[in-house]
C-alpha positions, 0 to 999 in steps of 0.5 A, spaced: 842 860 330 849 856 332 853 862 328 849 868 329 846 867 321 839 866 320 838 858 317 833 855 313 827 851 316 823 847 311 815 847 312 812 840 309 811 832 311 814 827 314 811 819 312 814 812 314 815 808 307 816 801 307 818 798 303 819 789 300 826 787 301 831 785 296 828 787 291 824 781 289 815 783 288 811 782 295 807 776 294 805 771 301 810 771 305 814 778 304 819 780 309 819 788 309 824 794 311 822 801 314 824 808 312 823 816 314 822 820 308 817 824 305 819 830 301 820 835 307 824 831 311 828 828 305 830 835 303 831 837 310 836 831 312 840 833 305 840 841 305 843 840 313 849 833 310 851 838 306 852 843 311 844 847 310 843 850 317 836 846 317 831 846 322 825 842 318 818 844 321 812 837 319 809 832 324 810 824 326 804 820 329 802 817 335 804 810 335 809 807 335 812 808 328 811 815 328 814 816 336 820 812 332 820 817 326 821 823 332 826 819 335 831 818 329 830 825 326 832 828 333 839 824 331 840 826 325 844 833 322 836 837 322 833 842 328 828 836 330 824 841 335 818 843 330 817 836 329 811 835 331 806 829 336 801 830 333 794 825 336 793 821 329 796 816 326 804 815 323 801 817 315 804 810 311 807 809 304 809 803 301 814 802 294 810 796 290 817 795 286 817 795 278 812 790 277 808 797 280 810 801 275 814 805 281 808 806 284 806 808 291 800 806 295 799 810 301 795 811 307 795 818 309 787 819 309 786 821 318 794 821 319 798 827 321 800 829 314 804 835 313 805 841 319 802 843 324 803 852 323 808 856 326 803 862 332 805 868 328 807 865 320 810 873 320 816 872 326 818 865 324 819 866 317 823 874 320 827 868 323 830 866 318 834 867 311 830 862 308 824 858 308 822 851 303 816 849 302 812 844 298 808 842 294 804 836 297 802 840 302 798 845 299 790 842 297 786 845 303 785 839 307 793 838 308 797 845 308 794 850 305 791 856 308 798 855 313 803 855 306 800 861 303 802 865 310 807 862 311 809 864 304 806 872 304 809 873 311 816 870 308 817 876 302 813 881 308 819 879 312 824 878 306 824 872 307 827 867 302 822 863 299 822 856 295 818 852 292 818 844 290 812 843 286 812 837 287 805 836 283 801 829 285 796 827 281 791 823 286 790 830 290 788 835 285 781 835 281 785 837 275 790 840 273 787 848 274 785 846 281 792 845 282 795 852 277 790 855 282 793 852 288 800 855 284 797 861 282 797 864 291 803 862 292 809 863 286 809 870 287 812 869 293 818 865 292 825 866 289 827 859 287 823 854 285 824 847 283 819 842 279 819 836 275 816 835 268 811 830 271 808 836 276 809 840 271 804 835 267 800 835 273 799 843 273 797 841 264 804 846 263 808 844 259 814 840 261 819 846 261 823 853 263 817 856 259 811 852 262 813 854 268 815 862 266 807 861 265 805 858 270 810 865 274 807 872 275 809 878 268 814 881 272 817 875 277 824 875 278 826 867 280 832 861 279 827 855 277 829 849 275 826 844 271 828 836 272 827 831 267 829 824 271 836 821 269 835 827 262 838 834 262 836 838 268 834 846 265 836 851 269 835 858 269 835 865 271 829 870 271 828 876 271 822 881 270 818 876 266 823 874 262 828 869 261 835 872 262 840 866 264 839 859 262 845 852 264 842 845 263 848 840 266 846 832 264 844 827 271 852 823 272 849 816 272 847 811 277 844 804 279 838 805 280 835 802 286 828 806 287 827 813 284 825 815 290 827 822 294 831 824 289 827 831 287 827 831 296 836 830 294 836 835 288 832 841 292 836 840 299 843 841 296 842 846 291 839 850 297 844 848 301 848 850 295 845 857 295 846 858 302 852 857 301 854 863 297 855 857 290 850 862 285 852 859 277 846 855 275 850 850 271 855 849 278 846 849 282 845 844 277 851 839 276 850 839 286 843 838 285 844 832 280 849 829 284 845 829 291 839 826 286 844 820 283 846 819 289 839 817 293 836 814 288 842 809 288 840 805 295 833 805 298 830 810 303 829 816 299 835 819 304 842 816 305 847 819 310 853 816 308 851 819 300 850 825 303 857 826 306 861 821 301 858 828 297 860 833 301 866 830 301 866 831 294 
């Protein structure tokens, strides 16, 4: 680390996200643009752009898109030395626009989706102050076992763990399977990010109380529950009890696409938390500002928006 301190490792997925240009519905002859995305990649770039010292652990494919994604990440604010080129195609996602009800088509099966686990999880965890883990890598066929090992190793070595739940209904056979996967990791987590839609996938009430019901009875954590443009609810939890609450309403935004708002929120809050901010309302406001900036541009990360937010 350049300043002699331990930083943040964000561990998870990279995708190549394809958008129709001009915001028009997809039709024969449509033009498209692509961006490097994925929950971990977006969060890592927001955290780094807002002042965090961040490394990214993820996979990119061995195809031309993977090579371009690797170059793009290497040129950005994140330490990309642990971005692994994998002998598999890059995962692709296609934004189908408002006519698809904010729907995405994804080509992930058989791709390099996820991350290459560190060979020594304990040494890796001990080298960082924070790990940010992504719920999209919790399925067994992605990186479930590796996520559990990293979370446990971090807790053993005093590294703090953040988890962005990122519940995707198409990844789980039902709420029970998702809850079981979460409960194997949540006991090690200090900082939690959950959208109301994530909690719905877990069959939990879409509130801080619903999230609390997934945690061990004696758990300590800070948690944020987001709901799009509605107020963010933050809670401090000590020994299984809510000891502090705060709410913060996101600023208004001209939404180009909702993609990446949650990733920006998590990355910004984690950077602020490591930078010394601890007040719940202030952290929620920082996350909301990043999320609002993210949705105003097509492509889940906007370096100009991040720079403007940092100056502000």
